[in-house]
N, CA, C and O atoms as a DFTB+ gen file, in Angstrom:
240 C
 N C O
     1  1       0.823      -1.189       0.000
     2  2       0.000       0.000       0.000
     3  2       0.870       1.258       0.000
     4  3       0.544       2.255      -0.644
     5  1       1.984       1.190       0.735
     6  2       2.853       2.358       0.819
     7  2       3.409       2.718      -0.559
     8  3       3.577       3.898      -0.869
     9  1       3.697       1.704      -1.393
    10  2       4.195       1.983      -2.750
    11  2       3.179       2.760      -3.570
    12  3       3.545       3.642      -4.347
    13  1       1.910       2.437      -3.399
    14  2       0.865       3.161      -4.130
    15  2       0.772       4.595      -3.626
    16  3       0.635       5.522      -4.424
    17  1       0.845       4.786      -2.321
    18  2       0.778       6.136      -1.753
    19  2       1.953       7.000      -2.203
    20  3       1.838       8.224      -2.267
    21  1       3.078       6.366      -2.514
    22  2       4.272       7.103      -2.930
    23  2       4.315       7.403      -4.426
    24  3       5.271       8.018      -4.897
    25  1       3.303       6.983      -5.183
    26  2       3.274       7.283      -6.617
    27  2       3.252       8.791      -6.839
    28  3       2.617       9.536      -6.092
    29  1       3.948       9.219      -7.867
    30  2       3.993      10.645      -8.185
    31  2       3.138      10.912      -9.425
    32  3       3.113      10.105     -10.354
    33  1       2.447      12.037      -9.433
    34  2       1.599      12.474     -10.537
    35  2       2.108      13.815     -11.034
    36  3       2.856      14.509     -10.345
    37  1       1.691      14.168     -12.239
    38  2       1.974      15.499     -12.776
    39  2       0.705      16.322     -12.687
    40  3      -0.341      15.898     -13.178
    41  1       0.775      17.475     -12.079
    42  2      -0.389      18.351     -11.979
    43  2      -0.582      19.094     -13.294
    44  3       0.289      19.065     -14.164
    45  1      -1.719      19.756     -13.436
    46  2      -1.983      20.522     -14.657
    47  2      -1.020      21.690     -14.800
    48  3      -0.866      22.241     -15.890
    49  1      -0.368      22.074     -13.697
    50  2       0.618      23.160     -13.739
    51  2       2.013      22.635     -14.081
    52  3       2.975      23.400     -14.151
    53  1       2.111      21.310     -14.294
    54  2       3.397      20.720     -14.644
    55  2       4.266      20.368     -13.448
    56  3       5.446      20.058     -13.610
    57  1       3.698      20.410     -12.254
    58  2       4.443      20.074     -11.042
    59  2       4.280      18.601     -10.712
    60  3       3.214      18.030     -10.944
    61  1       5.310      17.986     -10.178
    62  2       5.232      16.598      -9.740
    63  2       4.730      16.590      -8.304
    64  3       5.309      17.244      -7.436
    65  1       3.641      15.842      -8.048
    66  2       3.035      15.804      -6.715
    67  2       2.773      14.363      -6.300
    68  3       2.551      13.512      -7.162
    69  1       2.792      14.066      -5.000
    70  2       2.464      12.716      -4.539
    71  2       0.968      12.444      -4.697
    72  3       0.143      13.350      -4.576
    73  1       0.638      11.199      -4.964
    74  2      -0.754      10.779      -5.146
    75  2      -1.619      11.222      -3.972
    76  3      -2.758      11.645      -4.173
    77  1      -1.102      11.132      -2.759
    78  2      -1.891      11.462      -1.570
    79  2      -2.277      12.935      -1.486
    80  3      -3.179      13.283      -0.724
    81  1      -1.622      13.808      -2.245
    82  2      -1.999      15.220      -2.283
    83  2      -3.170      15.466      -3.244
    84  3      -3.832      16.501      -3.172
    85  1      -3.418      14.504      -4.146
    86  2      -4.455      14.686      -5.158
    87  2      -5.713      13.860      -4.897
    88  3      -6.786      14.186      -5.405
    89  1      -5.587      12.790      -4.107
    90  2      -6.735      11.900      -3.909
    91  2      -6.870      11.502      -2.442
    92  3      -5.949      11.660      -1.641
    93  1      -8.036      10.988      -2.128
    94  2      -8.302      10.411      -0.821
    95  2      -8.356       8.902      -1.019
    96  3      -9.120       8.428      -1.859
    97  1      -7.577       8.144      -0.279
    98  2      -7.492       6.696      -0.464
    99  2      -8.285       5.993       0.626
   100  3      -8.070       6.234       1.814
   101  1      -9.200       5.124       0.219
   102  2      -9.978       4.296       1.135
   103  2      -9.749       2.841       0.764
   104  3      -9.772       2.488      -0.415
   105  1      -9.529       1.997       1.759
   106  2      -9.374       0.571       1.523
   107  2     -10.717      -0.116       1.709
   108  3     -11.502       0.255       2.581
   109  1     -10.970      -1.116       0.885
   110  2     -12.190      -1.905       1.021
   111  2     -11.912      -3.323       0.544
   112  3     -10.918      -3.576      -0.137
   113  1     -12.774      -4.219       0.896
   114  2     -12.620      -5.611       0.475
   115  2     -13.131      -5.784      -0.949
   116  3     -14.088      -5.134      -1.370
   117  1     -12.476      -6.669      -1.674
   118  2     -12.893      -6.979      -3.044
   119  2     -12.491      -8.425      -3.337
   120  3     -11.707      -9.020      -2.598
   121  1     -13.027      -8.977      -4.407
   122  2     -12.642     -10.315      -4.810
   123  2     -11.172     -10.315      -5.195
   124  3     -10.710      -9.419      -5.902
   125  1     -10.434     -11.321      -4.729
   126  2      -9.005     -11.404      -5.036
   127  2      -8.801     -12.043      -6.411
   128  3      -9.365     -13.095      -6.710
   129  1      -8.006     -11.406      -7.220
   130  2      -7.697     -11.920      -8.542
   131  2      -6.345     -11.349      -8.958
   132  3      -6.098     -10.153      -8.808
   133  1      -5.478     -12.204      -9.478
   134  2      -4.184     -11.739      -9.956
   135  2      -4.183     -11.815     -11.468
   136  3      -4.324     -12.894     -12.044
   137  1      -4.024     -10.675     -12.108
   138  2      -3.951     -10.611     -13.566
   139  2      -2.503     -10.425     -13.970
   140  3      -1.738      -9.756     -13.274
   141  1      -2.125     -11.015     -15.096
   142  2      -0.764     -10.890     -15.593
   143  2      -0.784     -10.449     -17.045
   144  3      -1.652     -10.842     -17.825
   145  1       0.189      -9.628     -17.382
   146  2       0.395      -9.207     -18.773
   147  2       1.880      -9.381     -19.050
   148  3       2.724      -8.809     -18.360
   149  1       2.185     -10.169     -20.059
   150  2       3.584     -10.484     -20.397
   151  2       4.338     -11.018     -19.174
   152  3       5.505     -10.691     -18.962
   153  1       3.657     -11.842     -18.375
   154  2       4.290     -12.467     -17.219
   155  2       4.428     -11.585     -15.993
   156  3       4.946     -12.035     -14.971
   157  1       3.976     -10.341     -16.068
   158  2       4.083      -9.424     -14.928
   159  2       2.708      -9.179     -14.318
   160  3       1.711      -9.069     -15.032
   161  1       2.664      -9.095     -12.989
   162  2       1.394      -8.848     -12.307
   163  2       0.901      -7.434     -12.575
   164  3       1.687      -6.488     -12.622
   165  1      -0.403      -7.302     -12.749
   166  2      -1.045      -6.001     -12.951
   167  2      -2.048      -5.788     -11.839
   168  3      -2.637      -6.739     -11.326
   169  1      -2.239      -4.529     -11.470
   170  2      -3.306      -4.202     -10.534
   171  2      -4.301      -3.304     -11.250
   172  3      -3.961      -2.597     -12.199
   173  1      -5.517      -3.350     -10.779
   174  2      -6.557      -2.499     -11.348
   175  2      -6.977      -1.506     -10.283
   176  3      -7.285      -1.886      -9.153
   177  1      -6.988      -0.254     -10.640
   178  2      -7.387       0.794      -9.708
   179  2      -8.715       1.354     -10.170
   180  3      -8.845       1.821     -11.301
   181  1      -9.691       1.305      -9.296
   182  2     -11.002       1.862      -9.609
   183  2     -11.194       3.105      -8.772
   184  3     -10.710       3.185      -7.643
   185  1     -11.895       4.066      -9.320
   186  2     -12.088       5.298      -8.578
   187  2     -13.440       5.895      -8.858
   188  3     -14.085       5.595      -9.863
   189  1     -13.845       6.732      -7.964
   190  2     -15.057       7.513      -8.126
   191  2     -14.675       8.977      -8.085
   192  3     -13.823       9.381      -7.293
   193  1     -15.282       9.751      -8.911
   194  2     -14.966      11.175      -8.984
   195  2     -16.123      11.964      -8.395
   196  3     -17.280      11.743      -8.752
   197  1     -15.811      12.880      -7.497
   198  2     -16.826      13.736      -6.903
   199  2     -17.055      14.924      -7.832
   200  3     -16.142      15.721      -8.048
   201  1     -18.272      15.056      -8.387
   202  2     -18.537      16.177      -9.300
   203  2     -18.270      17.524      -8.628
   204  3     -18.629      17.735      -7.469
   205  1     -17.646      18.415      -9.360
   206  2     -17.393      19.757      -8.867
   207  2     -16.170      19.892      -7.983
   208  3     -15.847      20.997      -7.546
   209  1     -15.483      18.795      -7.710
   210  2     -14.296      18.858      -6.851
   211  2     -13.056      18.847      -7.736
   212  3     -12.719      17.825      -8.332
   213  1     -12.384      19.985      -7.818
   214  2     -11.214      20.134      -8.676
   215  2     -10.079      20.701      -7.839
   216  3     -10.262      21.665      -7.095
   217  1      -8.900      20.090      -7.968
   218  2      -7.729      20.625      -7.267
   219  2      -7.155      21.772      -8.069
   220  3      -6.996      21.669      -9.285
   221  1      -6.848      22.854      -7.400
   222  2      -6.232      23.985      -8.063
   223  2      -4.721      23.844      -7.978
   224  3      -4.192      23.612      -6.891
   225  1      -4.009      23.979      -9.094
   226  2      -2.555      23.776      -9.083
   227  2      -1.826      24.608      -8.027
   228  3      -0.836      24.140      -7.463
   229  1      -2.278      25.801      -7.751
   230  2      -1.602      26.659      -6.780
   231  2      -1.672      26.111      -5.359
   232  3      -0.836      26.449      -4.521
   233  1      -2.678      25.258      -5.081
   234  2      -2.852      24.712      -3.738
   235  2      -2.128      23.394      -3.549
   236  3      -2.039      22.897      -2.427
   237  1      -1.616      22.827      -4.610
   238  2      -0.954      21.506      -4.525
   239  2       0.513      21.678      -4.233
   240  3       1.240      20.691      -4.125
């Protein structure tokens, strides 16, 4: 989980920011499944977007 929290994103202002500054992360239970592509494990990230909630580059 810590590796996911440490992911870096590019803001619309061109700044590199940590994922945790742009999103709220909630853990929940789901069916376990391991998918592979070219022999490497893949994860699927699902998200919900709150309408009207936009991060302003100056605040990140």
